[in-house]
C-alpha positions as a printed NumPy array, in Angstrom:
array([[-13.123, -21.412,   6.963],
       [-15.922, -23.461,   8.419],
       [-17.798, -22.408,  11.215],
       [-18.842, -24.992,  13.734],
       [-22.585, -25.407,  14.032],
       [-22.563, -26.039,  17.984],
       [-18.916, -26.146,  19.476],
       [-15.922, -24.205,  19.677],
       [-12.491, -25.291,  21.13 ],
       [-13.444, -23.707,  24.403],
       [-17.118, -24.5  ,  24.711],
       [-20.601, -24.759,  23.677],
       [-21.39 , -22.008,  21.065],
       [-25.048, -22.177,  22.234],
       [-23.971, -20.949,  25.641],
       [-22.404, -17.734,  23.976],
       [-23.782, -14.824,  22.145],
       [-24.016, -14.77 ,  18.542],
       [-25.032, -12.109,  16.298],
       [-28.741, -11.724,  15.578],
       [-27.793,  -9.485,  12.446],
       [-25.033,  -8.287,  10.099],
       [-24.304,  -5.419,   8.22 ],
       [-22.454,  -6.959,   5.257],
       [-21.651,  -4.014,   3.02 ],
       [-20.858,  -2.352,   0.839],
       [-18.008,  -0.361,   1.853],
       [-17.892,   3.614,   1.311],
       [-21.911,   3.352,   1.332],
       [-22.669,   4.635,   4.521],
       [-22.035,   1.151,   6.725],
       [-19.871,   3.372,   9.291],
       [-22.706,   5.49 ,   9.868],
       [-25.545,   3.076,  10.362],
       [-23.218,   1.054,  12.737],
       [-22.749,   3.969,  14.764],
       [-26.594,   4.943,  14.74 ],
       [-27.455,   1.362,  15.883],
       [-24.838,   1.257,  18.401],
       [-26.38 ,   4.29 ,  20.067],
       [-29.601,   2.468,  20.881],
       [-30.101,   0.763,  24.333],
       [-31.736,  -2.229,  22.673],
       [-28.766,  -2.875,  20.278],
       [-25.206,  -4.123,  21.302],
       [-22.806,  -3.712,  18.405],
       [-18.855,  -4.145,  19.529],
       [-16.937,  -0.968,  19.149],
       [-14.606,  -2.839,  16.679],
       [-16.344,  -2.473,  13.16 ],
       [-15.222,  -5.004,  10.314],
       [-14.221,  -7.932,  12.489],
       [-13.906,  -9.807,   8.907],
       [-13.769, -13.101,  10.816],
       [-16.427, -14.662,   8.925],
       [-15.079, -13.924,   5.588],
       [-12.307, -16.745,   5.221],
       [-11.446, -15.519,   1.603],
       [-10.013, -12.067,   3.125],
       [ -7.147, -13.297,   4.928],
       [ -4.164, -10.642,   4.581],
       [ -0.851, -11.837,   2.796],
       [  1.408, -14.067,   4.897],
       [  3.625, -11.543,   5.783],
       [  1.333,  -9.115,   7.421],
       [ -0.68 , -11.967,   9.198],
       [  0.783, -10.928,  12.316],
       [  1.605,  -7.554,  11.865],
       [  0.447,  -4.596,  13.972],
       [ -2.488,  -3.85 ,  11.571],
       [ -3.921,  -7.249,  12.35 ],
       [ -3.724,  -6.734,  16.063],
       [ -7.02 ,  -6.971,  17.863],
       [ -8.859,  -8.663,  15.303],
       [-10.212, -12.212,  16.157],
       [ -8.451, -15.151,  14.79 ],
       [-10.426, -17.913,  16.258],
       [-14.132, -18.392,  17.135],
       [-13.864, -17.884,  20.318],
       [-12.098, -14.613,  20.035],
       [-14.795, -13.692,  17.672],
       [-17.769, -14.649,  19.821],
       [-16.213, -12.938,  22.743],
       [-16.573,  -9.527,  20.984],
       [-20.266, -10.117,  22.262],
       [-19.821, -11.21 ,  25.381],
       [-20.992,  -7.857,  27.174],
       [-24.084,  -7.904,  25.587],
       [-27.212,  -8.267,  27.891],
       [-30.001, -10.574,  27.439],
       [-32.562,  -8.344,  26.342],
       [-30.368,  -6.686,  23.673],
       [-30.335,  -7.456,  19.914],
       [-26.567,  -8.122,  18.902],
       [-25.025,  -7.443,  15.4  ],
       [-21.87 ,  -6.576,  13.778],
       [-20.764,  -4.764,  10.441],
       [-17.94 ,  -5.865,   8.125],
       [-18.262,  -4.302,   4.565],
       [-16.462,  -7.196,   3.008],
       [-18.822,  -9.754,   3.859],
       [-20.654,  -8.609,   0.799],
       [-17.733,  -9.159,  -1.54 ],
       [-16.723, -12.364,   0.151],
       [-17.783, -15.754,  -1.784],
       [-17.475, -17.509,   1.946],
       [-19.279, -15.215,   4.355],
       [-23.007, -15.78 ,   3.568],
       [-22.33 , -19.566,   4.165],
       [-20.378, -18.967,   7.472],
       [-23.029, -16.662,   8.666],
       [-25.771, -19.127,   7.889],
       [-24.022, -21.89 ,   9.617],
       [-23.207, -19.594,  12.865],
       [-26.85 , -17.909,  12.766],
       [-29.246, -19.59 ,  10.576],
       [-31.81 , -16.894,  12.014],
       [-29.641, -14.091,  11.199],
       [-30.864, -10.789,   9.597],
       [-28.645,  -9.316,   6.754],
       [-28.493,  -5.873,   5.866],
       [-26.562,  -4.241,   2.721],
       [-26.215,  -1.025,   1.268],
       [-25.679,  -0.492,  -2.291],
       [-24.262,   2.528,  -4.168],
       [-24.209,   3.796,  -7.888],
       [-21.185,   1.573,  -9.364],
       [-19.111,   4.374, -10.962],
       [-19.05 ,   6.532,  -7.855],
       [-18.578,   3.74 ,  -5.557],
       [-15.68 ,   2.48 ,  -7.383],
       [-13.977,   5.989,  -7.335],
       [-14.526,   6.197,  -3.607],
       [-13.349,   2.711,  -2.913],
       [-10.209,   3.402,  -5.113],
       [ -9.417,   6.825,  -3.159],
       [ -9.589,   4.84 ,  -0.119],
       [ -7.339,   2.346,  -1.196],
       [ -4.831,   4.707,  -2.358],
       [ -4.88 ,   6.762,   0.958],
       [ -4.212,   3.584,   3.09 ],
       [ -1.43 ,   2.274,   0.339],
       [ -3.315,  -0.911,  -0.116],
       [ -3.287,   0.802,  -3.993],
       [ -0.247,   2.779,  -5.29 ],
       [ -1.718,   3.319,  -8.818],
       [ -3.725,   6.832,  -8.373],
       [ -5.46 ,   6.493, -11.595],
       [ -8.592,   4.669, -11.454],
       [ -8.605,   3.412, -15.185],
       [ -5.008,   2.375, -14.722],
       [ -5.618,   0.527, -11.48 ],
       [ -8.613,  -1.292, -13.167],
       [ -6.924,  -2.375, -16.182],
       [ -4.25 ,  -4.219, -13.702],
       [ -7.083,  -6.473, -12.508],
       [ -6.15 ,  -9.521, -14.648],
       [ -2.353,  -9.288, -14.169],
       [ -2.974,  -8.926, -10.255],
       [ -5.121, -11.757, -10.295],
       [ -1.955, -13.729, -11.477],
       [ -0.088, -12.13 ,  -8.478],
       [  1.759,  -9.447, -10.561],
       [  1.863,  -5.527, -10.073],
       [  0.982,  -6.208,  -6.367],
       [  1.707,  -2.958,  -4.253],
       [  4.324,  -4.011,  -1.517],
       [  2.083,  -2.651,   1.318],
       [ -1.218,  -4.184,  -0.081],
       [ -2.592,  -6.299,   3.05 ],
       [ -5.197,  -7.686,   0.922],
       [ -4.43 ,  -7.62 ,  -2.703],
       [ -7.556,  -9.636,  -3.368],
       [ -9.513,  -6.719,  -2.716],
       [ -7.944,  -4.631,  -5.851],
       [-10.178,  -6.629,  -8.219],
       [-12.633,  -3.571,  -8.446],
       [-14.942,  -5.025, -10.883],
       [-15.755,  -7.832,  -8.305],
       [-17.22 ,  -5.267,  -5.789],
       [-20.188,  -4.252,  -7.856],
       [-21.044,  -7.556,  -8.804],
       [-24.319,  -6.768,  -6.763],
       [-26.792,  -9.616,  -8.218],
       [-24.172, -12.437,  -7.763],
       [-23.456, -11.039,  -3.892],
       [-26.961, -10.851,  -3.115],
       [-27.645, -14.498,  -4.497],
       [-25.218, -15.862,  -2.079],
       [-27.289, -14.487,   0.58 ],
       [-30.84 , -15.29 ,  -0.963],
       [-29.494, -19.319,  -1.303],
       [-28.962, -19.383,   2.649],
       [-31.693, -16.825,   3.87 ],
       [-35.431, -16.433,   3.325],
       [-36.214, -12.938,   1.414],
       [-37.719, -11.792,   4.983],
       [-34.163, -11.995,   6.356],
       [-32.39 ,  -9.793,   4.028],
       [-32.866,  -6.099,   3.861],
       [-31.298,  -4.073,   0.665],
       [-30.85 ,  -0.394,   1.241],
       [-29.72 ,   2.169,  -1.521],
       [-27.085,   4.645,  -0.539],
       [-28.9  ,   7.65 ,  -1.846],
       [-31.905,   7.117,   0.427],
       [-29.556,   7.127,   3.432],
       [-27.65 ,  10.035,   2.315],
       [-30.934,  12.082,   1.692],
       [-32.597,  11.01 ,   4.921],
       [-30.64 ,   8.931,   7.334],
       [-33.229,   8.804,   9.912],
       [-35.973,   7.608,   7.857],
       [-33.647,   4.77 ,   6.799],
       [-32.637,   4.156,  10.273],
       [-36.056,   3.786,  11.255],
       [-36.618,   1.283,   8.225],
       [-33.711,  -0.78 ,   9.781],
       [-35.164,  -0.706,  13.096],
       [-38.52 ,  -2.005,  11.681],
       [-36.825,  -4.731,   9.929],
       [-34.882,  -5.898,  13.198],
       [-38.059,  -5.416,  15.167],
       [-36.533,  -3.036,  17.545],
       [-38.29 ,  -0.137,  19.315],
       [-38.704,   2.919,  17.212],
       [-39.636,   5.001,  20.114],
       [-36.333,   4.697,  21.988],
       [-34.317,   8.008,  21.98 ],
       [-33.424,   8.522,  18.519],
       [-29.673,   8.405,  17.717],
       [-27.972,  11.468,  16.289],
       [-27.658,  12.396,  12.718],
       [-24.425,  11.38 ,  11.347],
       [-22.363,  12.213,   8.277],
       [-22.358,   9.421,   5.91 ],
       [-18.709,   8.447,   4.314],
       [-17.622,  11.288,   2.036],
       [-15.259,  10.756,  -0.661],
       [-11.849,  10.225,   0.744],
       [ -9.06 ,  12.803,   0.654],
       [ -5.874,  12.023,  -1.256],
       [ -2.503,  11.852,   0.208],
       [ -0.001,  14.743,  -0.706],
       [  3.126,  13.047,   0.535],
       [  3.438,   9.248,   1.883],
       [  6.984,  10.186,   3.236],
       [  5.613,  12.951,   5.598],
       [  2.721,  10.585,   6.51 ],
       [  5.083,   7.878,   7.364],
       [  6.916,  10.254,   9.647],
       [  3.604,  11.358,  11.244],
       [  2.687,   7.828,  12.064],
       [  6.002,   7.023,  13.458],
       [  6.18 ,   9.808,  15.689],
       [  2.69 ,   9.152,  16.876],
       [  3.372,   5.584,  17.467],
       [  6.916,   5.786,  18.44 ],
       [  7.788,   2.426,  17.203],
       [ 11.358,   3.355,  15.837],
       [ 14.517,   4.413,  17.722],
       [ 14.228,   7.82 ,  16.129],
       [ 10.669,   8.421,  16.712],
       [ 10.686,   7.165,  20.264],
       [ 12.753,  10.201,  21.789],
       [ 10.895,  12.606,  19.637],
       [  7.547,  11.352,  20.964],
       [  8.773,  11.721,  24.414],
       [ 10.11 ,  15.089,  24.018],
       [  7.018,  16.31 ,  22.384],
       [  4.597,  14.634,  25.213],
       [  6.62 ,  16.32 ,  27.805],
       [  6.547,  19.889,  26.18 ],
       [  2.783,  19.9  ,  25.019],
       [ -0.56 ,  18.793,  26.473],
       [ -2.564,  16.226,  24.676],
       [ -5.205,  18.71 ,  23.284],
       [ -2.174,  20.495,  21.723],
       [ -0.759,  17.452,  20.287],
       [ -3.811,  16.405,  18.754],
       [ -4.572,  19.872,  17.411],
       [ -1.092,  20.07 ,  15.712],
       [ -1.366,  16.48 ,  14.25 ],
       [ -4.69 ,  17.413,  12.652],
       [ -3.246,  20.576,  11.351],
       [ -0.415,  18.914,   9.663],
       [ -2.545,  16.302,   8.326],
       [ -4.61 ,  18.695,   6.82 ],
       [ -2.163,  21.099,   5.275],
       [  0.738,  18.692,   4.693],
       [ -0.371,  15.213,   4.509],
       [ -3.667,  15.557,   2.856],
       [ -5.119,  16.879,  -0.1  ],
       [ -8.511,  17.365,  -1.604],
       [ -9.605,  14.586,  -3.862],
       [ -8.782,  14.813,  -7.338],
       [-11.513,  15.411,  -9.617],
       [-13.142,  12.558, -11.501],
       [-12.423,  11.559, -14.87 ],
       [-15.994,  12.025, -16.321],
       [-15.291,  10.491, -19.503],
       [-14.2  ,   7.157, -17.677],
       [-17.169,   7.329, -15.186],
       [-19.423,   7.21 , -17.959],
       [-17.21 ,   4.43 , -19.463],
       [-18.046,   2.387, -16.218],
       [-21.636,   3.576, -16.174],
       [-22.062,   1.863, -19.705],
       [-20.069,  -1.2  , -18.64 ],
       [-22.183,  -1.726, -15.352],
       [-25.753,  -0.872, -16.698],
       [-26.558,  -4.529, -17.066],
       [-25.863,  -4.924, -13.622],
       [-27.947,  -1.752, -12.631],
       [-30.875,  -2.898, -14.586],
       [-30.702,  -6.348, -12.998],
       [-30.573,  -5.001,  -9.708],
       [-33.388,  -2.452, -10.168],
       [-35.547,  -5.194, -11.512],
       [-34.867,  -7.525,  -8.272],
       [-35.672,  -4.599,  -6.073],
       [-38.505,  -3.686,  -8.097],
       [-37.219,   0.03 ,  -8.254],
       [-35.943,   2.295, -11.146],
       [-32.215,   2.536, -10.181],
       [-31.554,   3.34 , -13.75 ],
       [-33.322,   6.82 , -13.639],
       [-32.139,   7.303, -10.064],
       [-28.581,   6.889, -10.896],
       [-28.704,   8.48 , -14.465],
       [-28.007,   5.644, -16.49 ],
       [-30.838,   6.374, -18.577],
       [-29.06 ,   9.484, -19.881],
       [-26.026,   7.518, -21.143],
       [-25.479,   7.672, -24.813]])
């Protein structure tokens, strides 16, 4: 995908609002929380839709899912993308957050073509814990069916060749787990198109320990007034829960949405007999007790294998940021 520098099918891009800043990732590292905190500020406009994904041309879904319900509402043209920011006031700073822009090999160039003056925000997390959390999220969303992280990562080569792809995986390219933590390669793509002053790299641990301090750092980077009413403190992404039963989850989704012939009359009857609050409470209870389960304990032996594997990446990142990430993330204790 190439982003036109000055025009779109419906008119001149220069007459439309384009984002001033981008939260590019990584996933499971607090980007949702930062998005919410920035949206709560009067001087910032961010669309309700997080993850527009439009500028990552290498993140297209598989052909059979391109027009499916999960893709509804996501922009497919430049005009649809820019329409997300049409309601921003002239005095507001405009931004968006898509975590796969960091993973993407095309997003940095597309962002630079659209907005050369853009400011880029990345949040990075210790590789092993990040990959465990990402894998649990993929399993929960059925993008991944292999519940053991070690086995899932062992399939990367086969999956690159199109084998062992889960039937419901919309974007199997994201199952290349190792590529998600090639932090220096990802940052180089942005440094190749943006000056150092335009790129802010945050560490997840700092955000988790004091998200207000991190927010103030982001506001200074964006040159936004820090004295506005502060955003509420929000919880960062916790490790995803597991799924007890996909069958029960499918039934719950079918009844909630009412898409198939069996689910529609069930949904109608439930709505007639209950209030919305009761329905939400019942669905939440079933989700917690029947569908969801606490995440399985981490395989610490494999976690340490991953840390040894990715230690050179951590060393390089620490040198780039001029920070001792080896000690912060416990890599100095590896045998």
